[in-house]
VOMIGU-622911 format. One record per residue (C-alpha): residue in three letters; residue number from 0; x, y, z. Coordinates in steps of 0.25 Angstrom, whole numbers. Example, Ala and Ser with C-alpha at 12.3 -4.5 7.8 and 13.67 -1.06 7.14 Angstrom:
<nodes>
- guza  doke  px  py  pz
- ALA  0  49  -18  31
- SER  1  55  -4  29
</nodes>
This chain:
<nodes>
- guza  doke  px  py  pz
- MET  0  362  406  -9
- ALA  1  372  396  -16
- LEU  2  381  407  -21
- TRP  3  382  413  -7
- GLU  4  385  400  -1
- ALA  5  396  398  -11
- ILE  6  402  411  -7
- GLN  7  402  407  8
- ARG  8  411  395  4
- LEU  9  421  403  -3
- PRO  10  435  404  3
- HIS  11  437  415  13
- GLU  12  445  424  4
- THR  13  435  423  -7
- PHE  14  423  426  3
- LEU  15  431  439  7
- GLN  16  429  443  -8
- VAL  17  414  441  -7
- GLN  18  414  450  6
- ALA  19  422  461  -1
- LEU  20  412  460  -13
- TYR  21  400  463  -4
- LEU  22  408  474  4
- ASP  23  408  482  -8
- HIS  24  392  482  -10
- PHE  25  384  477  2
- PRO  26  386  469  15
- ILE  27  388  454  12
- GLU  28  378  451  23
- VAL  29  367  454  12
- ARG  30  373  443  3
- HIS  31  374  434  15
- TYR  32  360  435  21
- LEU  33  353  437  7
- ALA  34  361  426  0
- HIS  35  349  418  -4
- TRP  36  341  429  -8
- ILE  37  352  436  -16
- GLU  38  355  424  -24
- GLU  39  340  421  -28
- GLN  40  339  435  -35
- ASN  41  341  437  -50
- TRP  42  352  448  -49
- SER  43  357  445  -63
- GLU  44  344  448  -70
- VAL  45  344  462  -65
- GLY  46  348  473  -76
- PRO  47  352  487  -74
- ASP  48  339  493  -80
- GLY  49  325  490  -85
- PRO  50  319  479  -78
- GLY  51  332  476  -71
- GLN  52  330  489  -63
- GLU  53  317  484  -58
- MET  54  323  470  -54
- ALA  55  335  477  -47
- SER  56  325  485  -39
- ALA  57  317  473  -35
- LEU  58  329  466  -31
- VAL  59  335  477  -23
- SER  60  322  479  -16
- ALA  61  321  464  -13
- LEU  62  335  464  -8
- ILE  63  332  475  2
- ARG  64  320  468  7
- GLU  65  328  455  9
- LEU  66  338  462  16
- GLN  67  328  469  25
- ARG  68  322  455  28
- VAL  69  335  449  32
- HIS  70  339  461  40
- ALA  71  326  461  48
- ALA  72  328  446  51
- MET  73  342  448  57
- ASP  74  344  449  72
- SER  75  353  458  79
- ALA  76  364  447  81
- HIS  77  367  449  66
- PHE  78  371  464  68
- VAL  79  381  466  57
- ALA  80  374  458  46
- ARG  81  361  465  50
- ASN  82  367  479  49
- ASN  83  374  476  36
- LEU  84  361  471  30
- ALA  85  354  484  35
- GLU  86  365  492  28
- ALA  87  363  484  15
- ILE  88  348  487  16
- ASN  89  351  502  16
- ASP  90  361  501  5
- PHE  91  352  493  -4
- SER  92  341  502  -2
- ARG  93  349  513  -10
- TYR  94  350  503  -22
- GLN  95  335  504  -24
- ARG  96  337  516  -33
- CYS  97  347  508  -41
- PRO  98  345  493  -38
- THR  99  353  488  -50
- ALA  100  366  493  -43
- LEU  101  363  484  -31
- VAL  102  359  472  -41
- GLN  103  372  474  -49
- THR  104  380  474  -36
- MET  105  373  461  -32
- GLN  106  375  455  -45
- HIS  107  390  458  -44
- CYS  108  391  452  -30
- LEU  109  385  439  -35
- ARG  110  393  438  -47
- GLN  111  406  440  -39
- GLU  112  401  430  -29
- LEU  113  399  419  -40
- GLN  114  413  423  -46
- LEU  115  420  421  -33
- VAL  116  413  407  -30
- GLN  117  416  402  -44
- GLN  118  431  406  -43
- SER  119  432  399  -30
- GLN  120  425  387  -35
- GLN  121  435  387  -48
- ASN  122  447  388  -39
- GLY  123  442  377  -29
- ALA  124  442  387  -18
- THR  125  428  387  -14
- ASP  126  428  385  1
- PRO  127  416  376  6
- GLY  128  419  381  20
- PHE  129  408  384  29
- TRP  130  405  399  30
- ASP  131  393  405  38
- PRO  132  393  420  37
- ASP  133  384  421  49
- HIS  134  396  417  58
- MET  135  404  428  53
- THR  136  393  438  53
- ASP  137  390  435  68
- ILE  138  405  437  71
- LEU  139  406  450  63
- GLU  140  393  455  70
- MET  141  400  451  84
- GLN  142  413  459  79
- ASN  143  404  471  75
- ASN  144  397  471  89
- LEU  145  410  470  97
- ARG  146  415  481  88
- GLN  147  403  490  91
- MET  148  404  487  106
- LYS  149  418  491  106
- GLU  150  416  504  97
- VAL  151  403  508  103
- ASP  152  399  501  116
- LEU  153  412  500  123
- ARG  154  417  514  118
- HIS  155  404  520  123
- LEU  156  406  513  137
- GLU  157  420  518  138
- GLU  158  416  532  134
- GLU  159  404  531  144
- GLN  160  414  527  155
- GLU  161  424  538  152
- ASN  162  413  548  152
- PHE  163  408  543  165
- HIS  164  422  544  171
- ILE  165  423  559  166
- GLN  166  409  562  172
- TYR  167  413  555  185
- ASN  168  425  563  186
- LYS  169  417  576  184
- TYR  170  408  571  195
- GLU  171  420  569  204
- ASN  172  425  583  201
- ILE  173  411  589  205
- ASN  174  411  581  218
- ARG  175  425  586  221
- ALA  176  421  601  218
- LEU  177  408  599  226
- ASN  178  416  594  238
- SER  179  426  606  237
- LEU  180  414  616  237
- GLN  181  407  609  248
- GLY  182  419  613  257
- ARG  183  417  628  253
- GLU  184  403  629  257
- GLY  185  398  644  261
- GLN  186  407  650  250
- GLN  187  400  658  239
- GLY  188  395  650  227
- VAL  189  399  637  233
- GLU  190  385  632  236
- ALA  191  381  635  221
- LYS  192  393  627  216
- VAL  193  391  616  226
- LEU  194  376  615  221
- LEU  195  380  615  207
- LEU  196  391  604  209
- GLN  197  381  596  217
- ASN  198  371  597  206
- GLN  199  382  593  196
- ASN  200  386  582  205
- ALA  201  372  576  206
- GLU  202  370  577  191
- MET  203  383  571  188
- GLN  204  381  560  198
- GLN  205  368  556  191
- ASN  206  374  556  178
- LEU  207  386  548  182
- LYS  208  376  538  188
- MET  209  369  537  175
- LYS  210  381  536  167
- PHE  211  386  525  176
- ALA  212  373  517  174
- ALA  213  374  520  159
- ILE  214  388  515  159
- GLU  215  384  502  167
- GLU  216  373  500  157
- THR  217  382  502  145
- ARG  218  392  492  151
- LYS  219  381  482  154
- ALA  220  376  483  139
- TYR  221  390  482  134
- TRP  222  393  470  142
- GLN  223  380  464  138
- LYS  224  384  466  123
- GLN  225  397  459  126
- LEU  226  391  447  133
- THR  227  382  446  121
- ASN  228  394  447  112
- PHE  229  401  436  120
- GLN  230  389  427  119
- ARG  231  389  429  104
- LEU  232  404  427  103
- GLN  233  403  414  110
- ALA  234  392  409  101
- LEU  235  400  414  88
- GLN  236  412  406  94
- GLU  237  404  394  95
- VAL  238  399  395  81
- VAL  239  413  397  76
- GLU  240  419  386  84
- SER  241  408  377  79
- GLU  242  413  380  65
- LEU  243  427  376  68
- VAL  244  422  363  75
- MET  245  415  360  61
- TYR  246  427  363  54
- LYS  247  435  354  63
- ARG  248  425  343  60
- GLU  249  426  345  45
- GLN  250  441  344  48
- GLN  251  439  330  54
- LEU  252  430  326  43
- ALA  253  440  331  33
- GLY  254  449  320  39
- ASN  255  440  310  32
- GLY  256  440  318  19
- THR  257  428  327  21
- PRO  258  431  341  16
- ILE  259  432  353  25
- THR  260  421  363  22
- ARG  261  423  374  33
- SER  262  434  384  31
- LEU  263  444  387  43
- ASP  264  447  401  37
- LYS  265  432  405  39
- ILE  266  432  399  53
- GLN  267  444  407  56
- SER  268  437  420  51
- TRP  269  426  417  61
- PHE  270  436  414  72
- GLU  271  444  427  69
- ARG  272  432  436  69
- LEU  273  426  429  82
- PHE  274  440  431  89
- GLU  275  440  446  85
- SER  276  426  447  92
- ILE  277  430  440  104
- TRP  278  443  448  105
- GLU  279  435  461  103
- MET  280  426  457  115
- ARG  281  438  454  124
- GLN  282  444  467  121
- GLN  283  431  474  124
- ILE  284  429  467  137
- THR  285  444  471  140
- THR  286  440  486  137
- PHE  287  427  484  146
- GLN  288  435  479  157
- ARG  289  445  491  156
- LEU  290  433  501  156
- ARG  291  428  494  169
- GLU  292  442  495  175
- SER  293  444  509  171
- SER  294  431  514  177
- LYS  295  431  521  191
- PHE  296  418  514  194
- GLN  297  413  500  197
- PHE  298  403  496  187
- ASN  299  393  485  190
- ASP  300  399  473  183
- GLN  301  391  463  189
- VAL  302  384  460  176
- ILE  303  397  464  168
- GLN  304  407  453  171
- VAL  305  418  458  162
- ASP  306  429  448  167
- SER  307  420  436  165
- LEU  308  417  440  150
- ALA  309  431  444  148
- SER  310  435  430  152
- GLU  311  425  423  143
- VAL  312  429  431  131
- THR  313  443  428  133
- LYS  314  439  413  134
- LEU  315  431  414  122
- LEU  316  442  420  114
- SER  317  452  409  119
- THR  318  442  398  115
- LEU  319  441  404  101
- ILE  320  456  405  99
- THR  321  457  390  104
- LYS  322  446  385  95
- ALA  323  453  393  83
- PHE  324  465  384  85
- VAL  325  462  373  74
- ILE  326  469  363  66
- GLU  327  469  367  51
- ASN  328  476  355  45
- GLN  329  473  343  53
- PRO  330  485  333  55
- PRO  331  482  319  48
- GLN  332  473  311  56
- VAL  333  482  298  54
- VAL  334  496  302  58
- LYS  335  507  292  57
- THR  336  519  293  67
- CYS  337  532  298  61
- THR  338  525  305  49
- LYS  339  523  320  47
- PHE  340  510  326  47
- ALA  341  505  341  47
- ALA  342  494  350  53
- SER  343  491  364  55
- VAL  344  483  372  66
- ARG  345  477  386  64
- LEU  346  472  397  73
- LEU  347  460  403  68
- VAL  348  461  417  75
- GLY  349  476  418  75
- GLY  350  477  429  65
- LYS  351  468  439  74
- LEU  352  477  436  86
- ASN  353  491  438  79
- ILE  354  495  425  86
- HIS  355  505  422  75
- MET  356  513  434  81
- ILE  357  517  425  93
- SER  358  518  412  85
- PRO  359  511  402  94
- GLN  360  516  388  94
- VAL  361  507  376  91
- THR  362  510  362  96
- ALA  363  505  349  91
- SER  364  504  336  99
- ILE  365  497  323  98
- VAL  366  486  319  108
- SER  367  478  306  110
- GLU  368  463  305  110
- ALA  369  463  305  126
- GLN  370  473  317  126
- ALA  371  464  325  116
- ARG  372  452  322  125
- GLN  373  459  328  137
- LEU  374  461  341  129
- TYR  375  446  343  128
- GLN  376  445  341  143
- ARG  377  455  351  147
- ASP  378  457  366  146
- ASN  379  465  372  134
- SER  380  476  376  143
- GLN  381  479  361  147
- THR  382  483  356  133
- SER  383  497  356  137
- ARG  384  494  345  147
- ILE  385  489  336  137
- HIS  386  499  324  135
- THR  387  502  320  120
- CYS  388  504  306  114
- GLY  389  515  309  105
- GLU  390  525  319  100
- ILE  391  524  327  87
- LEU  392  536  332  80
- ASN  393  535  346  74
- ASN  394  523  349  83
- LYS  395  525  364  85
- GLY  396  520  375  75
- THR  397  519  390  75
- ILE  398  506  397  72
- GLU  399  509  406  60
- TYR  400  500  416  53
- HIS  401  497  416  38
- PRO  402  493  430  34
- SER  403  487  426  21
- SER  404  477  416  27
- ARG  405  476  423  41
- GLN  406  479  410  47
- LEU  407  487  406  59
- ILE  408  492  392  57
- ALA  409  502  382  64
- SER  410  507  371  54
- PHE  411  513  358  58
- ARG  412  519  352  45
- CYS  413  528  341  50
- MET  414  522  335  63
- GLN  415  526  320  66
- LEU  416  522  311  77
- PRO  417  533  301  80
- LYS  418  525  292  89
- ILE  419  512  292  96
- LYS  420  509  287  111
- ARG  421  497  278  111
- THR  422  490  272  123
- GLU  423  485  260  116
- LYS  424  493  247  116
- LYS  425  500  243  103
- GLY  426  495  232  94
- ASN  427  480  237  95
- GLU  428  481  244  81
- CYS  429  466  247  80
- VAL  430  465  253  94
- VAL  431  478  261  91
- MET  432  472  267  78
- ASP  433  459  271  85
- LYS  434  466  281  94
- LYS  435  466  295  90
- PHE  436  476  307  92
- ALA  437  476  321  89
- LEU  438  486  333  87
- LEU  439  485  344  98
- PHE  440  489  358  93
- GLN  441  490  368  104
- THR  442  495  382  105
- SER  443  495  394  115
- PHE  444  496  409  113
- LYS  445  490  422  119
- ILE  446  479  431  112
- ALA  447  484  445  112
- GLY  448  494  441  123
- GLU  449  482  441  132
- VAL  450  474  428  131
- PRO  451  481  415  132
- VAL  452  476  404  122
- GLU  453  480  389  122
- ALA  454  474  383  109
- TRP  455  474  368  105
- THR  456  467  360  95
- LEU  457  466  345  92
- SER  458  468  338  78
- LEU  459  458  328  73
- PRO  460  460  314  78
- ILE  461  472  307  72
- ALA  462  477  293  72
- VAL  463  492  290  74
- ILE  464  498  278  66
- VAL  465  512  272  66
- ASN  466  510  264  53
- VAL  467  502  265  41
- SER  468  495  252  43
- GLN  469  488  260  54
- GLU  470  482  270  45
- PRO  471  469  264  41
- ASN  472  465  262  56
- ALA  473  470  276  59
- TRP  474  461  282  48
- ALA  475  449  274  53
- THR  476  450  281  66
- VAL  477  452  295  61
- SER  478  441  293  50
- TRP  479  431  288  60
- ASP  480  434  300  70
- ASN  481  433  310  59
- ALA  482  420  305  54
- VAL  483  412  302  67
- ALA  484  418  312  77
- GLU  485  408  320  84
- GLU  486  408  335  88
- GLY  487  413  338  102
- ARG  488  419  324  105
- ALA  489  430  321  114
- PRO  490  443  318  107
- PHE  491  441  309  99
- ASP  492  429  301  102
- VAL  493  421  295  91
- PRO  494  409  286  90
- ASP  495  411  272  88
- HIS  496  400  272  77
- ALA  497  396  281  66
- PRO  498  384  282  56
- TRP  499  388  276  43
- PRO  500  385  289  35
- LYS  501  396  296  43
- VAL  502  406  284  41
- ALA  503  402  284  26
- GLU  504  404  299  25
- MET  505  418  297  31
- LEU  506  421  286  21
- ASN  507  416  294  9
- ALA  508  424  306  13
- LYS  509  437  299  15
- PHE  510  435  292  2
- MET  511  432  305  -6
- SER  512  443  312  1
- ALA  513  454  302  -2
- CYS  514  449  297  -16
- GLY  515  441  308  -22
- ARG  516  427  302  -25
- PRO  517  417  299  -14
- LEU  518  410  286  -11
- THR  519  397  283  -17
- GLU  520  384  279  -9
- ASP  521  386  265  -14
- ASN  522  401  265  -9
- LEU  523  396  269  5
- LYS  524  386  258  5
- VAL  525  397  248  2
- LEU  526  405  254  13
- ALA  527  394  254  23
- ALA  528  391  239  20
- LYS  529  405  235  22
- ALA  530  407  243  35
- PHE  531  394  238  41
- GLY  532  397  224  35
- SER  533  383  224  29
- HIS  534  379  215  17
- THR  535  365  221  15
- PRO  536  362  235  10
- GLN  537  357  244  21
- ASP  538  356  258  26
- TYR  539  370  261  32
- ASN  540  367  275  34
- SER  541  359  272  47
- LEU  542  370  263  52
- SER  543  382  266  61
- LEU  544  396  261  58
- THR  545  405  257  71
- TRP  546  419  260  72
- SER  547  422  246  73
- GLN  548  415  243  60
- PHE  549  422  255  53
- CYS  550  437  250  56
- LYS  551  438  239  67
- GLU  552  429  227  62
- PRO  553  434  219  50
- LEU  554  425  218  38
- HIS  555  417  205  36
- ASN  556  427  194  31
- ARG  557  439  205  31
- SER  558  451  208  39
- PHE  559  449  223  38
- THR  560  439  233  43
- PHE  561  430  242  35
- TRP  562  439  255  37
- GLU  563  452  247  32
- TRP  564  445  243  20
- PHE  565  439  257  17
- TYR  566  453  263  20
- GLN  567  461  255  11
- ILE  568  451  257  -1
- LEU  569  452  272  2
- LYS  570  467  271  1
- LEU  571  467  263  -11
- THR  572  457  272  -18
- GLN  573  465  285  -14
- GLY  574  478  279  -18
- ASP  575  476  271  -31
- LEU  576  461  273  -36
- ARG  577  458  287  -33
- HIS  578  456  291  -48
- LEU  579  448  278  -51
- TRP  580  439  281  -39
- ASN  581  437  295  -43
- ASP  582  433  291  -57
- GLY  583  423  282  -52
- LEU  584  430  269  -57
- ILE  585  430  262  -44
- LEU  586  417  258  -38
- GLY  587  425  254  -26
- PHE  588  415  251  -14
- ILE  589  405  241  -20
- GLY  590  400  228  -14
- ARG  591  403  215  -20
- GLU  592  388  212  -22
- GLN  593  386  225  -29
- THR  594  399  223  -38
- ARG  595  394  209  -42
- GLU  596  380  214  -46
- VAL  597  386  226  -53
- LEU  598  395  218  -62
- GLN  599  386  207  -65
- ARG  600  378  216  -73
- CYS  601  390  221  -81
- ARG  602  397  217  -93
- PRO  603  409  208  -92
- GLY  604  422  215  -90
- THR  605  415  226  -81
- PHE  606  422  229  -68
- LEU  607  422  238  -56
- LEU  608  432  242  -46
- ARG  609  428  239  -31
- PHE  610  436  240  -18
- SER  611  440  226  -12
- ASP  612  432  221  0
- SER  613  443  211  3
- GLU  614  456  218  0
- LEU  615  460  231  8
- GLY  616  462  242  -2
- GLY  617  459  234  -14
- ILE  618  451  237  -27
- SER  619  445  226  -35
- ILE  620  439  224  -49
- SER  621  426  217  -50
- THR  622  422  213  -64
- ILE  623  412  205  -72
- THR  624  417  194  -81
- SER  625  411  183  -90
- SER  626  416  169  -93
- SER  627  421  167  -107
- GLY  628  412  159  -116
- CYS  629  400  161  -106
- SER  630  388  170  -107
- GLY  631  378  174  -96
- GLU  632  378  179  -82
- GLU  633  383  166  -77
- CYS  634  396  169  -84
- MET  635  398  183  -78
- ALA  636  406  184  -65
- VAL  637  410  195  -56
- GLN  638  425  195  -53
- SER  639  434  203  -44
- ILE  640  449  205  -45
- LYS  641  458  204  -33
- PRO  642  458  218  -27
- TRP  643  470  227  -30
- THR  644  476  236  -18
- HIS  645  485  248  -18
- LYS  646  498  239  -20
- ASP  647  492  233  -33
- LEU  648  487  246  -39
- LYS  649  501  252  -36
- MET  650  507  241  -45
- ARG  651  496  243  -56
- SER  652  485  253  -56
- LEU  653  470  249  -56
- PRO  654  467  255  -70
- ASP  655  479  247  -76
- ARG  656  474  234  -69
- ILE  657  460  236  -75
- ARG  658  467  238  -89
- ASP  659  475  225  -87
- ILE  660  462  217  -85
- SER  661  456  217  -99
- ARG  662  443  210  -94
- LEU  663  440  222  -86
- THR  664  433  231  -96
- LEU  665  421  239  -91
- LEU  666  421  247  -78
- TYR  667  408  247  -70
- LYS  668  407  262  -65
- ASP  669  394  264  -59
- ILE  670  387  256  -48
- PRO  671  372  255  -49
- LYS  672  365  260  -36
- ASP  673  356  248  -36
- VAL  674  361  235  -42
- HIS  675  351  223  -42
- LYS  676  353  210  -49
- ASP  677  340  211  -56
- ILE  678  344  224  -64
- PRO  679  345  220  -79
- LYS  680  359  221  -85
- ASP  681  354  231  -96
- VAL  682  349  240  -85
- HIS  683  361  239  -77
- LYS  684  370  243  -88
- ASP  685  362  256  -88
- ILE  686  365  259  -74
- HIS  687  381  258  -74
- LYS  688  392  261  -83
- ASP  689  403  252  -88
- VAL  690  415  259  -93
- HIS  691  427  253  -101
- LYS  692  439  253  -91
- ASP  693  448  260  -101
- GLU  694  439  272  -101
- VAL  695  440  274  -86
- PHE  696  453  268  -82
- GLY  697  461  272  -95
- LYS  698  466  285  -90
- TYR  699  472  277  -78
- TYR  700  479  267  -86
- THR  701  494  267  -85
- PRO  702  499  272  -99
- VAL  703  506  261  -107
- GLN  704  520  261  -112
- ALA  705  519  261  -127
- GLU  706  534  260  -129
- SER  707  546  253  -123
- PRO  708  553  261  -112
- PRO  709  566  267  -117
- ASN  710  574  262  -106
- GLY  711  575  248  -112
- TYR  712  567  241  -101
- ILE  713  553  235  -103
- THR  714  543  239  -93
- PRO  715  535  228  -87
- VAL  716  521  231  -81
- LEU  717  511  225  -71
- LEU  718  498  220  -77
- THR  719  485  214  -71
- PHE  720  481  201  -76
- VAL  721  469  194  -71
- PRO  722  468  180  -78
- GLU  723  454  177  -75
- LEU  724  450  191  -81
- ALA  725  460  190  -93
- GLY  726  452  180  -101
- GLN  727  464  178  -110
- SER  728  479  178  -110
- PRO  729  486  188  -102
- SER  730  494  193  -113
- SER  731  482  196  -122
- SER  732  476  206  -112
- PHE  733  489  214  -109
- PRO  734  492  227  -116
- THR  735  504  227  -125
- SER  736  510  239  -118
- TYR  737  511  243  -103
- PRO  738  513  254  -94
- GLN  739  526  256  -87
- GLY  740  528  246  -75
- ALA  741  537  245  -64
- LEU  742  546  233  -68
- THR  743  557  234  -79
- THR  744  565  223  -85
- PRO  745  578  226  -94
- ASP  746  576  224  -108
- ASP  747  588  214  -110
- THR  748  581  204  -101
- ALA  749  566  207  -106
- ARG  750  557  196  -104
- PRO  751  543  193  -100
- ILE  752  541  194  -85
- HIS  753  531  183  -82
- PRO  754  522  183  -69
- THR  755  527  174  -58
- ASP  756  520  170  -45
- GLU  757  527  183  -39
- THR  758  521  192  -49
- ARG  759  507  186  -49
- THR  760  495  189  -40
- ASP  761  486  176  -38
- GLY  762  472  177  -35
- MET  763  458  172  -39
- LEU  764  447  177  -48
- THR  765  434  181  -40
- PHE  766  421  177  -46
- ASP  767  407  179  -41
- ASP  768  407  168  -31
- GLN  769  420  173  -25
- PHE  770  416  188  -26
- GLU  771  412  189  -11
- ASP  772  426  186  -7
- ASP  773  433  196  -16
- LEU  774  443  186  -21
- ASP  775  454  190  -31
- ILE  776  457  188  -46
- ASP  777  471  183  -50
- ILE  778  480  195  -55
- ASP  779  493  191  -62
- LEU  780  502  203  -63
- VAL  781  510  201  -75
- PHE  782  524  208  -78
- GLU  783  528  208  -93
- ASP  784  539  214  -101
- ILE  785  535  222  -113
- LEU  786  543  220  -125
- PRO  787  543  230  -136
- ASP  788  541  220  -147
- LEU  789  526  216  -148
- THR  790  529  202  -153
- ARG  791  538  199  -141
- ASN  792  527  205  -132
- MET  793  517  195  -136
- ARG  794  526  183  -135
- GLU  795  530  188  -121
- PHE  796  516  189  -117
- GLN  797  512  175  -122
- ASN  798  524  169  -114
- LEU  799  519  177  -102
- PHE  800  505  171  -104
- ASN  801  510  157  -105
- LEU  802  518  158  -93
- THR  803  507  164  -85
- GLY  804  498  153  -89
- ILE  805  508  142  -84
- THR  806  511  149  -71
- GLY  807  496  150  -68
- ALA  808  494  135  -71
- GLN  809  505  131  -62
- GLY  810  501  141  -51
</nodes>
C-alpha cells in the first residue's frame, strides 16, 4: 500500500492525472479500497500466453472475489462507492474470457503511478499533505443523493402535486355539472346523467383522497430524507472543520519551525464540495416551500417544519463560509513598531460564489488578548464593536480571484504598526513582553445577494516590540505559546508548565529550522540539565518545565535565563556557524564534565567546539595539551579558549581562527554515548574519530593572497595568537602570506604595525582546576604589514616578536 499512500500525498494537480488515468479503465474506488491487495500481487510476472494465461485468469478471479467481499461489507452510507464497485464487478467479469487484457491494464496503471511519484520526488513537488479519500467520497455521495432527490424525488413530488390539481379541477367540474343537472330534475335523461356524474364524483373523490394521502406520504418521505441529509451534512462539516483546525495547529507549530504537512488546497476542495451540497439542499428546500405555497390545499405540516429547517440550513451555510475565511500567510509573530510586515487571507469557497465580482474589502486591525477573548464570547455580527489597541497602516485589502489556482486571496504586503497601546506600566519589561496581541481580519458580503455573511479570523498570537533588545523575551512568549497551546482554549491562555518532551520538541524544531541540522539526544539531555538546573543525570522526560524556569529565572551563577542563553546560541549558529553545524563539526551542547572526560582520552592537540556556558552567544574551543619536556597523564591538561561571539567572528571567521592556532591539530567529531573514566585509551580510540583540522575546515579557510596587490598598498590582516598555546615565537607560527584584510597602509610609509594595548585582548588561560568557571585564554590580535621581499618580512616579524615580548613583560 506504500505506492497508493505516496499517490495520496501528490500535489493536487498530479493527483488529478491519476484520477484521469483510472477514468479510462475502471473506477478509482477499486484502486483505493483494494490498494493493499493490489500491491501484494505479482502483476509483472504475468505474460500474454502459456502459463501466464493461467496466472492472469487466477488473478482476475481473485480480484473479482476481493471486490465482492469489499462490496458486501459496505453499508448504504457509501452509496456512490458501493455502486461503482458493483459496476466494476460486472465489467471485470467480462475479462474472464481474456484475463491478460485486464492484467495489462493494471500493469499500465501501476507503472504510470510509479512514474508520477518519481517525477514529483525528483522535482521536489511531493506534497506530504494529509489526504483522506473517504472524506471526499462521503461528500460526493452526499452530492449524488441530493442530485437524485432533485431529479427524482422532488420532480416526482411536483408532478404528483400537479396531477392532483388537474384531477381536482375535473372533480370540481363534475360537481358544477351535477349541481346544474340537479336543478333540472324531471327532464328526460337527466336522472341517468345525474347518476353517472354521482358515480364519477364518488370515484374521483375516493381517488383524490388516496392521491392526497399518497402526496402527504411522499412529502414526509422526502422530508425525512432531507433531515437525514442535513444531519450528515452537519457531521461532514464537523469533519472538514476539524481538518482545518488541525491545519491551523500545524500553522502554529510552523512558527517554531515544524513543517506543515496538510494542504490548504485539498481542504479547500472539501469546503467547496460541501458548500455545493449545502447550497443544493437550500435550493431544494426553497422549491419545496414554493410547492407548498402554490398548492390549493393545506397539507399536514406538523411533522414537516420547512421554515425551521430552512433557517438551520442557512445557518449551516453561513457558518461554513465563516470558517472558510482563513489566514494563508500568517503575519510575523514578533512585530516591531514602524517596521513593514505582510500577511494574506483566503476564502476557501469564494470561487463557487463569484464573490470576486463584488470585490469585498478585508480590514486588518490589532487587538489585545482581552479583546480577542471578547470576540469568542460575542456573535459574529458584533465584531465592529470590538475596540482595537493600535492603528495599522495599509490595513485594507481587496479579495481577488486567481483563475489558475482557483483561489480568492486578499494580500497585505506593506502593513505597519506605528505604535501600540498597552495597559501595563512602563518599566516592567518582562511583563510587557509576556502580553500577546493578534491581528483581526474581517470582511462582509452577501451570498447570491441573499444571505448576508460577516466573516472574521484571528492571527496567531504576536508580540509587539519597540526595540530589538526586546526580541529574545518576545520570542520566548510566542515560542512557548506555539508549543503548549491547547485546542479550544480562550485566547491566548497557556499552561504555566509543560512536559519536557514537548519543550524539547520545540527547541529541536527551532534549531533545525534555523540552522539545518537537528539536535541529538545528547544535546537535548544537556539542555534539559541546564533548564532544570540538574547536576546529576536523570529521566527528564517525566518532568515538567515551568514558564519561570524557561525564561524568567536566571541560571545558576549566571545573570541570564535558559531561554536567553539558548536563543543567543541559535542566532550565533544561524548567522555565523550554520555550515560548520550542518557538517557536524560543532558538538555544541556538551557539558563541562563530559568535555573533560572526552578530551583526557585523546592525543594532545585534539580539540572540540562547544557553546559557552558563561558567555551569551559564544562558542569556545576546548583542547587537550601537554607540557613540554614532560610525559604522562599528569602533564595533560584540558584548556578552554575565551568564547568568541558574533562580533568576534565577524572580524575573523572561526575556521580562520582555528587555522591561526597551530597547536590545534585534530578535531574531535563524535561523542561516545557512554564515557567512563575506566575505559582504556586504546578502546576509546576505536569509538571516536579524530580528523585533521585542514581536512574539515580547509574549504572554509579564507584564500590567501599570493601576490602583492596592484594598487600599491600592502594589506594587513587580523590574526589570532594565543601565547599559552603557541609554544614558540609568534612569528614562527604565522603563514608567509595572508588573506586580504580590512586595513590598508600606503606603501611609501610601510612599516610594521605593532600590537598595542588598544589592539590586544587580555585574558587568562583556563586549566583543569579553573575549567568550571569557564575562564579565558589571552588572545593577542596582531596586525602586520606584509612586504614583498621575503628577507624584509622575516626581519619585520622578528622586530614584532621582540616588541611583543617587551610589552608583555611591562604589562
